[in-house]
DRENGUZA-114020 format. One record per residue (C-alpha): residue number from 0; x, y, z. Coordinates in pm, whole numbers. Layout:
REM residues N
@n NUM&c1 X&c2 Y&c3 Z;
...
***
This chain:
REM residues 421
@n 0&c1 -7439&c2 11522&c3 -8912;
@n 1&c1 -7408&c2 11205&c3 -8704;
@n 2&c1 -7150&c2 11058&c3 -8940;
@n 3&c1 -6953&c2 11382&c3 -8932;
@n 4&c1 -6948&c2 11398&c3 -8552;
@n 5&c1 -6839&c2 11038&c3 -8515;
@n 6&c1 -6600&c2 11015&c3 -8808;
@n 7&c1 -6246&c2 10918&c3 -8701;
@n 8&c1 -5991&c2 11198&c3 -8688;
@n 9&c1 -5624&c2 11198&c3 -8596;
@n 10&c1 -5581&c2 11209&c3 -8219;
@n 11&c1 -5256&c2 11403&c3 -8256;
@n 12&c1 -5432&c2 11732&c3 -8179;
@n 13&c1 -5587&c2 11592&c3 -7862;
@n 14&c1 -5254&c2 11454&c3 -7743;
@n 15&c1 -5105&c2 11799&c3 -7801;
@n 16&c1 -5391&c2 11964&c3 -7614;
@n 17&c1 -5378&c2 11715&c3 -7327;
@n 18&c1 -5014&c2 11804&c3 -7270;
@n 19&c1 -5061&c2 12181&c3 -7270;
@n 20&c1 -5386&c2 12173&c3 -7074;
@n 21&c1 -5242&c2 11960&c3 -6796;
@n 22&c1 -4923&c2 12166&c3 -6787;
@n 23&c1 -5099&c2 12506&c3 -6783;
@n 24&c1 -5352&c2 12406&c3 -6519;
@n 25&c1 -5077&c2 12284&c3 -6287;
@n 26&c1 -4870&c2 12599&c3 -6342;
@n 27&c1 -5180&c2 12809&c3 -6271;
@n 28&c1 -5211&c2 12660&c3 -5923;
@n 29&c1 -4837&c2 12686&c3 -5857;
@n 30&c1 -4863&c2 13054&c3 -5943;
@n 31&c1 -5168&c2 13079&c3 -5717;
@n 32&c1 -4966&c2 12940&c3 -5427;
@n 33&c1 -4682&c2 13179&c3 -5507;
@n 34&c1 -4924&c2 13474&c3 -5487;
@n 35&c1 -5054&c2 13356&c3 -5150;
@n 36&c1 -5403&c2 13263&c3 -5266;
@n 37&c1 -5407&c2 12973&c3 -5022;
@n 38&c1 -5457&c2 13230&c3 -4746;
@n 39&c1 -5789&c2 13329&c3 -4905;
@n 40&c1 -5924&c2 12986&c3 -4813;
@n 41&c1 -5799&c2 13010&c3 -4454;
@n 42&c1 -5970&c2 13341&c3 -4373;
@n 43&c1 -6239&c2 13347&c3 -4101;
@n 44&c1 -6507&c2 13456&c3 -4349;
@n 45&c1 -6586&c2 13327&c3 -4698;
@n 46&c1 -6805&c2 13445&c3 -4982;
@n 47&c1 -7006&c2 13158&c3 -5128;
@n 48&c1 -7204&c2 13091&c3 -5443;
@n 49&c1 -7581&c2 13081&c3 -5415;
@n 50&c1 -7694&c2 12723&c3 -5336;
@n 51&c1 -7335&c2 12626&c3 -5245;
@n 52&c1 -7328&c2 12787&c3 -4901;
@n 53&c1 -7273&c2 12441&c3 -4755;
@n 54&c1 -6933&c2 12406&c3 -4924;
@n 55&c1 -6670&c2 12568&c3 -4703;
@n 56&c1 -6289&c2 12566&c3 -4730;
@n 57&c1 -6110&c2 12317&c3 -4514;
@n 58&c1 -5832&c2 12367&c3 -4262;
@n 59&c1 -5469&c2 12422&c3 -4365;
@n 60&c1 -5352&c2 12062&c3 -4406;
@n 61&c1 -5645&c2 11940&c3 -4620;
@n 62&c1 -5628&c2 12255&c3 -4835;
@n 63&c1 -5255&c2 12204&c3 -4896;
@n 64&c1 -5327&c2 11841&c3 -4985;
@n 65&c1 -5600&c2 11952&c3 -5228;
@n 66&c1 -5364&c2 12195&c3 -5399;
@n 67&c1 -5087&c2 11934&c3 -5416;
@n 68&c1 -5311&c2 11658&c3 -5552;
@n 69&c1 -5459&c2 11888&c3 -5816;
@n 70&c1 -5116&c2 12009&c3 -5928;
@n 71&c1 -4981&c2 11654&c3 -5951;
@n 72&c1 -5292&c2 11547&c3 -6146;
@n 73&c1 -5227&c2 11818&c3 -6404;
@n 74&c1 -4873&c2 11699&c3 -6461;
@n 75&c1 -4972&c2 11331&c3 -6482;
@n 76&c1 -5248&c2 11421&c3 -6728;
@n 77&c1 -4997&c2 11611&c3 -6940;
@n 78&c1 -4785&c2 11299&c3 -6987;
@n 79&c1 -5085&c2 11069&c3 -7031;
@n 80&c1 -5042&c2 10871&c3 -6709;
@n 81&c1 -5374&c2 10732&c3 -6583;
@n 82&c1 -5547&c2 10980&c3 -6810;
@n 83&c1 -5905&c2 10951&c3 -6690;
@n 84&c1 -5816&c2 10938&c3 -6321;
@n 85&c1 -5578&c2 11233&c3 -6360;
@n 86&c1 -5842&c2 11435&c3 -6545;
@n 87&c1 -6106&c2 11351&c3 -6285;
@n 88&c1 -5882&c2 11459&c3 -5997;
@n 89&c1 -5788&c2 11775&c3 -6186;
@n 90&c1 -6155&c2 11858&c3 -6245;
@n 91&c1 -6250&c2 11779&c3 -5885;
@n 92&c1 -5968&c2 11990&c3 -5743;
@n 93&c1 -6034&c2 12290&c3 -5965;
@n 94&c1 -6408&c2 12277&c3 -5907;
@n 95&c1 -6370&c2 12260&c3 -5529;
@n 96&c1 -6127&c2 12552&c3 -5526;
@n 97&c1 -6357&c2 12744&c3 -5758;
@n 98&c1 -6672&c2 12691&c3 -5548;
@n 99&c1 -6518&c2 12728&c3 -5202;
@n 100&c1 -6449&c2 13101&c3 -5232;
@n 101&c1 -6654&c2 13322&c3 -5464;
@n 102&c1 -6411&c2 13613&c3 -5442;
@n 103&c1 -6160&c2 13394&c3 -5627;
@n 104&c1 -6381&c2 13388&c3 -5938;
@n 105&c1 -6234&c2 13476&c3 -6273;
@n 106&c1 -6327&c2 13371&c3 -6623;
@n 107&c1 -6027&c2 13153&c3 -6692;
@n 108&c1 -6077&c2 12944&c3 -6377;
@n 109&c1 -6434&c2 12887&c3 -6492;
@n 110&c1 -6303&c2 12779&c3 -6833;
@n 111&c1 -6047&c2 12549&c3 -6669;
@n 112&c1 -6325&c2 12376&c3 -6474;
@n 113&c1 -6522&c2 12317&c3 -6795;
@n 114&c1 -6222&c2 12193&c3 -6992;
@n 115&c1 -6098&c2 11964&c3 -6715;
@n 116&c1 -6445&c2 11807&c3 -6696;
@n 117&c1 -6439&c2 11716&c3 -7064;
@n 118&c1 -6082&c2 11590&c3 -7037;
@n 119&c1 -6225&c2 11306&c3 -6828;
@n 120&c1 -6405&c2 11183&c3 -7139;
@n 121&c1 -6128&c2 11263&c3 -7386;
@n 122&c1 -6098&c2 10954&c3 -7613;
@n 123&c1 -5720&c2 10937&c3 -7644;
@n 124&c1 -5470&c2 10650&c3 -7612;
@n 125&c1 -5725&c2 10394&c3 -7497;
@n 126&c1 -5617&c2 10052&c3 -7624;
@n 127&c1 -5338&c2 10223&c3 -7817;
@n 128&c1 -5608&c2 10389&c3 -8031;
@n 129&c1 -5491&c2 10709&c3 -8200;
@n 130&c1 -5791&c2 10781&c3 -8417;
@n 131&c1 -6080&c2 10933&c3 -8226;
@n 132&c1 -6433&c2 11059&c3 -8300;
@n 133&c1 -6443&c2 11418&c3 -8418;
@n 134&c1 -6700&c2 11542&c3 -8166;
@n 135&c1 -6446&c2 11601&c3 -7890;
@n 136&c1 -6226&c2 11812&c3 -8118;
@n 137&c1 -6527&c2 12020&c3 -8221;
@n 138&c1 -6624&c2 12063&c3 -7857;
@n 139&c1 -6285&c2 12219&c3 -7781;
@n 140&c1 -6325&c2 12456&c3 -8077;
@n 141&c1 -6671&c2 12543&c3 -7951;
@n 142&c1 -6541&c2 12643&c3 -7608;
@n 143&c1 -6269&c2 12870&c3 -7744;
@n 144&c1 -6507&c2 13022&c3 -7997;
@n 145&c1 -6755&c2 13103&c3 -7720;
@n 146&c1 -6484&c2 13272&c3 -7513;
@n 147&c1 -6373&c2 13490&c3 -7803;
@n 148&c1 -6712&c2 13578&c3 -7950;
@n 149&c1 -6895&c2 13645&c3 -7625;
@n 150&c1 -6608&c2 13861&c3 -7502;
@n 151&c1 -6676&c2 14069&c3 -7814;
@n 152&c1 -7051&c2 14079&c3 -7754;
@n 153&c1 -6983&c2 14199&c3 -7399;
@n 154&c1 -6766&c2 14483&c3 -7535;
@n 155&c1 -7070&c2 14632&c3 -7708;
@n 156&c1 -7149&c2 14768&c3 -7361;
@n 157&c1 -7143&c2 15148&c3 -7333;
@n 158&c1 -6879&c2 15131&c3 -7060;
@n 159&c1 -6638&c2 14984&c3 -7314;
@n 160&c1 -6741&c2 15179&c3 -7623;
@n 161&c1 -6726&c2 15514&c3 -7444;
@n 162&c1 -6377&c2 15432&c3 -7319;
@n 163&c1 -6452&c2 15442&c3 -6946;
@n 164&c1 -6309&c2 15095&c3 -6885;
@n 165&c1 -5992&c2 15137&c3 -7090;
@n 166&c1 -5911&c2 15480&c3 -6946;
@n 167&c1 -5953&c2 15351&c3 -6593;
@n 168&c1 -5741&c2 15037&c3 -6640;
@n 169&c1 -5472&c2 15145&c3 -6887;
@n 170&c1 -5463&c2 15526&c3 -6887;
@n 171&c1 -5318&c2 15503&c3 -7240;
@n 172&c1 -5315&c2 15770&c3 -7509;
@n 173&c1 -5386&c2 15489&c3 -7755;
@n 174&c1 -5716&c2 15406&c3 -7588;
@n 175&c1 -5901&c2 15404&c3 -7921;
@n 176&c1 -5675&c2 15119&c3 -8037;
@n 177&c1 -5763&c2 14906&c3 -7735;
@n 178&c1 -6135&c2 14994&c3 -7752;
@n 179&c1 -6203&c2 14923&c3 -8118;
@n 180&c1 -5914&c2 14686&c3 -8179;
@n 181&c1 -6021&c2 14467&c3 -7887;
@n 182&c1 -6383&c2 14471&c3 -8002;
@n 183&c1 -6297&c2 14385&c3 -8363;
@n 184&c1 -6055&c2 14113&c3 -8255;
@n 185&c1 -6304&c2 13931&c3 -8033;
@n 186&c1 -6588&c2 13948&c3 -8285;
@n 187&c1 -6387&c2 13855&c3 -8596;
@n 188&c1 -6111&c2 13623&c3 -8476;
@n 189&c1 -6321&c2 13304&c3 -8491;
@n 190&c1 -6440&c2 13337&c3 -8854;
@n 191&c1 -6086&c2 13437&c3 -8958;
@n 192&c1 -5947&c2 13129&c3 -8782;
@n 193&c1 -6204&c2 12904&c3 -8947;
@n 194&c1 -6119&c2 13036&c3 -9296;
@n 195&c1 -5801&c2 12871&c3 -9419;
@n 196&c1 -5680&c2 13174&c3 -9618;
@n 197&c1 -5677&c2 13400&c3 -9313;
@n 198&c1 -5590&c2 13141&c3 -9047;
@n 199&c1 -5218&c2 13215&c3 -9017;
@n 200&c1 -5279&c2 13591&c3 -9001;
@n 201&c1 -5555&c2 13542&c3 -8745;
@n 202&c1 -5336&c2 13319&c3 -8529;
@n 203&c1 -5056&c2 13577&c3 -8542;
@n 204&c1 -5301&c2 13847&c3 -8433;
@n 205&c1 -5422&c2 13622&c3 -8151;
@n 206&c1 -5067&c2 13571&c3 -8028;
@n 207&c1 -5005&c2 13948&c3 -8029;
@n 208&c1 -5337&c2 14008&c3 -7851;
@n 209&c1 -5263&c2 13759&c3 -7574;
@n 210&c1 -4905&c2 13878&c3 -7526;
@n 211&c1 -5039&c2 14234&c3 -7486;
@n 212&c1 -5273&c2 14098&c3 -7219;
@n 213&c1 -4972&c2 13949&c3 -7041;
@n 214&c1 -4794&c2 14285&c3 -7053;
@n 215&c1 -5094&c2 14492&c3 -6944;
@n 216&c1 -5282&c2 14262&c3 -6707;
@n 217&c1 -5073&c2 13952&c3 -6631;
@n 218&c1 -5368&c2 13709&c3 -6616;
@n 219&c1 -5145&c2 13420&c3 -6506;
@n 220&c1 -5160&c2 13126&c3 -6751;
@n 221&c1 -5477&c2 13232&c3 -6934;
@n 222&c1 -5309&c2 13410&c3 -7230;
@n 223&c1 -5075&c2 13115&c3 -7290;
@n 224&c1 -5358&c2 12865&c3 -7251;
@n 225&c1 -5561&c2 13068&c3 -7501;
@n 226&c1 -5277&c2 13059&c3 -7753;
@n 227&c1 -5254&c2 12681&c3 -7710;
@n 228&c1 -5630&c2 12647&c3 -7766;
@n 229&c1 -5624&c2 12883&c3 -8065;
@n 230&c1 -5375&c2 12650&c3 -8234;
@n 231&c1 -5654&c2 12389&c3 -8244;
@n 232&c1 -5806&c2 12574&c3 -8541;
@n 233&c1 -5521&c2 12449&c3 -8762;
@n 234&c1 -5681&c2 12104&c3 -8775;
@n 235&c1 -5611&c2 11768&c3 -8620;
@n 236&c1 -5291&c2 11664&c3 -8796;
@n 237&c1 -5053&c2 11959&c3 -8767;
@n 238&c1 -4858&c2 11819&c3 -8465;
@n 239&c1 -4734&c2 11544&c3 -8700;
@n 240&c1 -4533&c2 11805&c3 -8888;
@n 241&c1 -4277&c2 11745&c3 -8615;
@n 242&c1 -4092&c2 11426&c3 -8706;
@n 243&c1 -4046&c2 11315&c3 -8346;
@n 244&c1 -4423&c2 11312&c3 -8286;
@n 245&c1 -4476&c2 11002&c3 -8503;
@n 246&c1 -4200&c2 10823&c3 -8318;
@n 247&c1 -4397&c2 10847&c3 -7994;
@n 248&c1 -4750&c2 10840&c3 -8133;
@n 249&c1 -4767&c2 10649&c3 -8463;
@n 250&c1 -5092&c2 10710&c3 -8647;
@n 251&c1 -5348&c2 10432&c3 -8630;
@n 252&c1 -5687&c2 10404&c3 -8792;
@n 253&c1 -5840&c2 10190&c3 -8520;
@n 254&c1 -6165&c2 10316&c3 -8380;
@n 255&c1 -6441&c2 10209&c3 -8146;
@n 256&c1 -6798&c2 10225&c3 -8272;
@n 257&c1 -7083&c2 10340&c3 -8050;
@n 258&c1 -7428&c2 10193&c3 -8094;
@n 259&c1 -7687&c2 10420&c3 -8261;
@n 260&c1 -7864&c2 10463&c3 -7926;
@n 261&c1 -7547&c2 10578&c3 -7751;
@n 262&c1 -7467&c2 10812&c3 -8039;
@n 263&c1 -7813&c2 10969&c3 -8018;
@n 264&c1 -7787&c2 11012&c3 -7641;
@n 265&c1 -7442&c2 11168&c3 -7671;
@n 266&c1 -7552&c2 11410&c3 -7942;
@n 267&c1 -7859&c2 11510&c3 -7739;
@n 268&c1 -7637&c2 11578&c3 -7439;
@n 269&c1 -7386&c2 11779&c3 -7644;
@n 270&c1 -7658&c2 11989&c3 -7808;
@n 271&c1 -7814&c2 12065&c3 -7468;
@n 272&c1 -7475&c2 12152&c3 -7321;
@n 273&c1 -7384&c2 12383&c3 -7609;
@n 274&c1 -7723&c2 12557&c3 -7606;
@n 275&c1 -7685&c2 12628&c3 -7235;
@n 276&c1 -7345&c2 12784&c3 -7291;
@n 277&c1 -7482&c2 12994&c3 -7574;
@n 278&c1 -7769&c2 13122&c3 -7359;
@n 279&c1 -7611&c2 13166&c3 -7014;
@n 280&c1 -7404&c2 13475&c3 -7115;
@n 281&c1 -7728&c2 13654&c3 -7208;
@n 282&c1 -7905&c2 13592&c3 -6878;
@n 283&c1 -7828&c2 13943&c3 -6750;
@n 284&c1 -8102&c2 14066&c3 -6986;
@n 285&c1 -8351&c2 13894&c3 -6756;
@n 286&c1 -8262&c2 14134&c3 -6475;
@n 287&c1 -8310&c2 14508&c3 -6436;
@n 288&c1 -8021&c2 14753&c3 -6423;
@n 289&c1 -7681&c2 14770&c3 -6588;
@n 290&c1 -7487&c2 14448&c3 -6537;
@n 291&c1 -7158&c2 14631&c3 -6468;
@n 292&c1 -7331&c2 14804&c3 -6176;
@n 293&c1 -7559&c2 14537&c3 -6031;
@n 294&c1 -7331&c2 14238&c3 -6111;
@n 295&c1 -7643&c2 14036&c3 -6202;
@n 296&c1 -7536&c2 13798&c3 -6478;
@n 297&c1 -7177&c2 13921&c3 -6486;
@n 298&c1 -7020&c2 13590&c3 -6391;
@n 299&c1 -7018&c2 13299&c3 -6638;
@n 300&c1 -7079&c2 13549&c3 -6920;
@n 301&c1 -6721&c2 13605&c3 -7049;
@n 302&c1 -6743&c2 13972&c3 -6952;
@n 303&c1 -6373&c2 14043&c3 -6922;
@n 304&c1 -6213&c2 14372&c3 -6813;
@n 305&c1 -6539&c2 14564&c3 -6847;
@n 306&c1 -6568&c2 14732&c3 -6508;
@n 307&c1 -6347&c2 14861&c3 -6233;
@n 308&c1 -6517&c2 14958&c3 -5909;
@n 309&c1 -6359&c2 15152&c3 -5628;
@n 310&c1 -6508&c2 15288&c3 -5310;
@n 311&c1 -6580&c2 15225&c3 -4945;
@n 312&c1 -6839&c2 15005&c3 -4782;
@n 313&c1 -6930&c2 15023&c3 -4415;
@n 314&c1 -7184&c2 14838&c3 -4207;
@n 315&c1 -7394&c2 14960&c3 -3917;
@n 316&c1 -7529&c2 14734&c3 -3643;
@n 317&c1 -7831&c2 14836&c3 -3436;
@n 318&c1 -7857&c2 14606&c3 -3138;
@n 319&c1 -8203&c2 14508&c3 -3008;
@n 320&c1 -8358&c2 14776&c3 -2788;
@n 321&c1 -8098&c2 15039&c3 -2881;
@n 322&c1 -8129&c2 15344&c3 -3104;
@n 323&c1 -7760&c2 15404&c3 -3156;
@n 324&c1 -7573&c2 15245&c3 -3445;
@n 325&c1 -7223&c2 15109&c3 -3419;
@n 326&c1 -7005&c2 15100&c3 -3726;
@n 327&c1 -6830&c2 14785&c3 -3848;
@n 328&c1 -6537&c2 14800&c3 -4088;
@n 329&c1 -6539&c2 14481&c3 -4300;
@n 330&c1 -6159&c2 14487&c3 -4326;
@n 331&c1 -6155&c2 14354&c3 -3970;
@n 332&c1 -6278&c2 14018&c3 -4098;
@n 333&c1 -6175&c2 14003&c3 -4465;
@n 334&c1 -5855&c2 13942&c3 -4656;
@n 335&c1 -5716&c2 14214&c3 -4881;
@n 336&c1 -5865&c2 14050&c3 -5190;
@n 337&c1 -6205&c2 14006&c3 -5026;
@n 338&c1 -6195&c2 14368&c3 -4907;
@n 339&c1 -6113&c2 14482&c3 -5259;
@n 340&c1 -6402&c2 14289&c3 -5412;
@n 341&c1 -6667&c2 14364&c3 -5149;
@n 342&c1 -6743&c2 14727&c3 -5248;
@n 343&c1 -6974&c2 14742&c3 -5544;
@n 344&c1 -7083&c2 14377&c3 -5525;
@n 345&c1 -7440&c2 14354&c3 -5391;
@n 346&c1 -7424&c2 13981&c3 -5325;
@n 347&c1 -7103&c2 14018&c3 -5126;
@n 348&c1 -7253&c2 14308&c3 -4930;
@n 349&c1 -7557&c2 14096&c3 -4841;
@n 350&c1 -7345&c2 13795&c3 -4747;
@n 351&c1 -7136&c2 14004&c3 -4510;
@n 352&c1 -7451&c2 14158&c3 -4364;
@n 353&c1 -7577&c2 13806&c3 -4290;
@n 354&c1 -7242&c2 13727&c3 -4129;
@n 355&c1 -7291&c2 14025&c3 -3895;
@n 356&c1 -7652&c2 13920&c3 -3834;
@n 357&c1 -7536&c2 13577&c3 -3720;
@n 358&c1 -7278&c2 13736&c3 -3489;
@n 359&c1 -7536&c2 13975&c3 -3346;
@n 360&c1 -7868&c2 13788&c3 -3302;
@n 361&c1 -8172&c2 14012&c3 -3331;
@n 362&c1 -7974&c2 14312&c3 -3454;
@n 363&c1 -8058&c2 14523&c3 -3757;
@n 364&c1 -7785&c2 14552&c3 -4019;
@n 365&c1 -7747&c2 14848&c3 -4254;
@n 366&c1 -7482&c2 14919&c3 -4516;
@n 367&c1 -7336&c2 15228&c3 -4677;
@n 368&c1 -7152&c2 15170&c3 -5005;
@n 369&c1 -7018&c2 15471&c3 -5191;
@n 370&c1 -6893&c2 15340&c3 -5525;
@n 371&c1 -6723&c2 15473&c3 -5838;
@n 372&c1 -6766&c2 15272&c3 -6158;
@n 373&c1 -6481&c2 15309&c3 -6407;
@n 374&c1 -6366&c2 15643&c3 -6271;
@n 375&c1 -6708&c2 15810&c3 -6265;
@n 376&c1 -6822&c2 16017&c3 -5965;
@n 377&c1 -6871&c2 15803&c3 -5656;
@n 378&c1 -7234&c2 15756&c3 -5558;
@n 379&c1 -7427&c2 15574&c3 -5287;
@n 380&c1 -7507&c2 15227&c3 -5419;
@n 381&c1 -7711&c2 15080&c3 -5133;
@n 382&c1 -8033&c2 15206&c3 -4978;
@n 383&c1 -7897&c2 15241&c3 -4627;
@n 384&c1 -8244&c2 15246&c3 -4473;
@n 385&c1 -8303&c2 14881&c3 -4561;
@n 386&c1 -8236&c2 14625&c3 -4289;
@n 387&c1 -8019&c2 14373&c3 -4473;
@n 388&c1 -8062&c2 14122&c3 -4191;
@n 389&c1 -8412&c2 14060&c3 -4327;
@n 390&c1 -8312&c2 14036&c3 -4693;
@n 391&c1 -8244&c2 13700&c3 -4854;
@n 392&c1 -8005&c2 13605&c3 -5131;
@n 393&c1 -8162&c2 13528&c3 -5467;
@n 394&c1 -8108&c2 13521&c3 -5841;
@n 395&c1 -8174&c2 13858&c3 -5998;
@n 396&c1 -8177&c2 14218&c3 -5887;
@n 397&c1 -8202&c2 14340&c3 -5530;
@n 398&c1 -8455&c2 14617&c3 -5462;
@n 399&c1 -8216&c2 14790&c3 -5220;
@n 400&c1 -7961&c2 14868&c3 -5493;
@n 401&c1 -7994&c2 15214&c3 -5645;
@n 402&c1 -7989&c2 15258&c3 -6023;
@n 403&c1 -7645&c2 15375&c3 -6135;
@n 404&c1 -7781&c2 15595&c3 -6413;
@n 405&c1 -8014&c2 15785&c3 -6179;
@n 406&c1 -7742&c2 15831&c3 -5920;
@n 407&c1 -7493&c2 15965&c3 -6175;
@n 408&c1 -7747&c2 16227&c3 -6286;
@n 409&c1 -7813&c2 16321&c3 -5925;
@n 410&c1 -7439&c2 16342&c3 -5850;
@n 411&c1 -7390&c2 16584&c3 -6141;
@n 412&c1 -7659&c2 16810&c3 -5996;
@n 413&c1 -7539&c2 16769&c3 -5638;
@n 414&c1 -7170&c2 16662&c3 -5625;
@n 415&c1 -7181&c2 16656&c3 -5246;
@n 416&c1 -7430&c2 16369&c3 -5230;
@n 417&c1 -7388&c2 16192&c3 -4899;
@n 418&c1 -7533&c2 15892&c3 -4726;
@n 419&c1 -7850&c2 15970&c3 -4536;
@n 420&c1 -7730&c2 15771&c3 -4237;
***
């Protein structure tokens, strides 16, 4: 195994990937600026990740500088200029933007953070060396395989199989095609790409799949980035089929040997890293409740397009010594995107309750969240008798979140279910 991981392979595939990765990640942020996402970081309130509450967005000028530096780093990485420095700045910029505002989370930004980290260590062009150890190439295949396969595992959820998600998002008469075609694609695409006889067909299907995602969902650069990564399954030498490639990057068999100790340490690190990424998507099984409802374990699990929540969330403040409650509409403090993502997200609800607690010392904070999951009847999600000012953020389920299954049954019996407050 050690010899296989460290055997020299043609760096052509990594040069190809470096170009498209740097280009796509820069275009992603340019598109983000075009859509006005910079304003999300300038809002008066921010949702944070647990244990990263200390990391807050900066003021306008530093945030613009961060965007600009990250975009430039992507372009310089694409052309191979100061490769390691460019990759480091790209990783740093993406990771800061990712962690500064939790409402900006999506799966492809998470993937971009992971890929940009490994680009720092990408063994290409050093000392004019164009043969590289195979482990980095396999690591890229691993990441794309995880994205595909775990997206398929996630689609075994009843919300997907029963068509609730597809009907809510697409409203298409061909919903069965998207339900079972999407499931089969995600589960089977990797083995079909690995088998030479079906590789071309599988790649064609992948291109069609990602173009359909562009048409139906947009998803910025992610579909195009996915196509570029899927091309990695064709092996390490295929870019040399283009005659001009050899003119710029002539093949060389030079390689740098690592000592046995360094090889063992690297393999141990890679195995640990891969095991973590194989286990993290399953962590929602450690928590009670349906993940699409509670959100526990949803992020970092490649659960894509599996739930659509709509509804209204209000907060009530009871000042010390008073019996009356005054209502607070979160839209007063949140951006449109934050307001859209707050309903149905227990962690966001608790964070905003803490924000109100800090603005109103000694007050009790209650919430009412009436939520519809994938077009089902709207039900009360939060126990509005619980003082959220006293509740603390944590990993796992919150006791003040009602079970979605029980509420749906109750709503069918009593469609007029209302908040008790």
